[in-house]
C-alpha positions in Angstrom: -6.1 4.2 -8.0 -2.4 4.3 -6.5 -1.3 2.8 -2.9 1.4 2.5 -1.0 2.1 1.1 2.6 4.6 3.5 4.6 6.0 3.8 7.6 6.0 7.3 9.1 8.0 8.7 12.2 6.7 11.5 13.7 8.6 13.9 16.1 7.2 14.9 19.3 5.9 18.0 18.5 3.8 16.8 15.7 2.0 13.5 17.8 -0.7 15.6 18.6 -1.4 17.4 15.2 -4.1 15.9 12.7 -1.3 15.3 10.2 -3.3 12.4 9.0 -6.5 13.6 8.7 -5.2 16.3 6.3 -4.4 13.7 3.9 -8.2 13.0 3.7 -9.3 16.6 3.9 -6.7 18.4 1.8 -5.3 15.6 -0.6 -8.3 13.3 -1.2 -6.5 10.2 -0.1 -8.1 7.4 2.0 -5.7 5.8 4.5 -5.7 2.4 6.6 -3.7 2.3 9.8 -1.8 -1.2 9.6 -0.1 -0.5 13.0 0.2 2.5 15.3 2.5 3.3 18.2 1.7 7.0 18.9 2.9 8.3 22.7 2.1 11.9 23.9 5.7 13.8 24.2 7.1 11.0 22.4 8.1 10.0 19.0 5.4 8.0 17.2 5.3 5.3 14.3 2.5 4.5 12.2 2.2 1.7 9.3 -0.6 2.9 6.9 -1.6 1.9 3.7 -2.2 5.5 1.6 -4.5 5.3 -1.6 -5.2 7.7 -4.5 -4.5 9.3 -7.4 -0.3 9.3 -8.0 -0.5 13.2 -8.1 -2.2 13.7 -5.0 0.0 10.9 -3.0 3.3 12.7 -4.0 1.9 15.7 -2.6 0.9 14.4 0.2 4.2 12.6 0.9 5.8 16.5 0.3 3.4 17.3 2.9 4.1 15.0 5.6 7.9 15.7 4.9 7.2 19.4 5.6 5.6 18.7 8.6 8.6 17.0 9.7 7.5 13.5 9.4 9.8 11.1 8.4 8.6 8.9 5.5 9.9 5.6 4.4 8.5 3.0 2.1 7.4 -0.6 4.1 9.0 -3.9 2.5 5.9 -5.0 1.1 4.6 -7.7 -1.3 1.4 -8.7 -3.4 -0.7 -11.4 -2.5 -3.9 -13.1 -3.4 -7.2 -14.0 -1.7 -8.0 -16.9 -3.4 -11.7 -16.9 -2.0 -11.9 -13.8 -4.1 -10.3 -14.7 -7.2 -12.8 -15.4 -9.6 -10.1 -16.2 -12.7 -11.1 -13.9 -14.8 -7.9 -13.0 -16.4 -7.9 -9.3 -16.0 -4.6 -9.2 -14.4 -2.7 -11.4 -16.9 -3.0 -8.7 -19.0 -1.1 -6.3 -17.3 1.4 -8.1 -15.4 4.8 -7.3 -16.9 6.9 -9.8 -15.3 4.5 -12.9 -15.8 3.9 -13.9 -12.7 0.5 -13.7 -13.2 -0.5 -16.2 -15.9 -3.1 -18.3 -17.6 -2.9 -21.9 -17.1 -4.7 -24.2 -20.1 -6.9 -25.7 -20.3 -8.3 -25.3 -17.0 -8.1 -21.3 -17.3 -6.8 -21.0 -14.1 -5.1 -17.9 -12.9 -1.6 -19.0 -11.4 0.3 -16.2 -9.2 4.0 -17.0 -9.2 5.3 -14.5 -6.4 9.1 -14.8 -7.2 8.4 -13.3 -10.7 6.4 -10.5 -8.8 8.1 -6.7 -9.1 5.5 -5.7 -7.1 4.4 -3.0 -9.7 0.9 -3.0 -8.5 -0.5 -3.0 -11.6 -2.8 -5.8 -10.6 -4.2 -4.4 -8.0 -6.9 -1.6 -9.9 -7.2 -3.8 -12.3 -8.8 -7.0 -10.4 -12.4 -6.6 -10.3 -12.9 -8.2 -7.2 -10.0 -7.2 -5.5 -8.2 -10.2 -4.6 -4.9 -8.9 -5.3 -3.3 -6.9 -2.0 -0.4 -4.9 -1.2 1.1 -6.1 2.2 4.0 -5.3 4.6 6.6 -8.5 4.1 7.6 -7.5 7.8 6.5 -7.0 11.3 9.9 -5.5 12.5 8.2 -2.1 11.8 8.7 -0.6 15.7 12.3 -2.2 16.1 
C-alpha cells in the first residue's frame, strides 16, 4: 500500500466536478480529506491522504493534472501512536535509517524522528497501524 498527503488546488471550473470520487471509481484509490476549502465559482484547496498501489497513484495524479488541478506533496512526517504499538519490531526490519530500533534488554521499539527520512516503509509493515504519515504544517491555506 502506497500513501501520500497531497495538496490540491482546483481551478474554479473544476470545483463542481466529482474529480476526487473518480480517484476511487477509476483508479481504485482510497482518500481521506484532511482539510478543504472549496467555494463555488472560486478556487478550491484540498489536503488529502491518497492511498493505493503506486502505479494507480501515479496514474491518478496524472489524471488530476490533466483536469487542471495543481498537485503538490505536503510537507509530512511519520508519527507513531504509542497506544497502538505492540513493540513487535517489524518496522525495524525495513527502516533504512535506523530511526526505528530495538532497545535491549527491554525490547522496546524506539523512534528517533531526527533520523527518519519519511520513506514510509514502516507504514505498510506495521501490523497494528501505529505508524502514520501526517502533515507537518497547518499552513495549507496561506
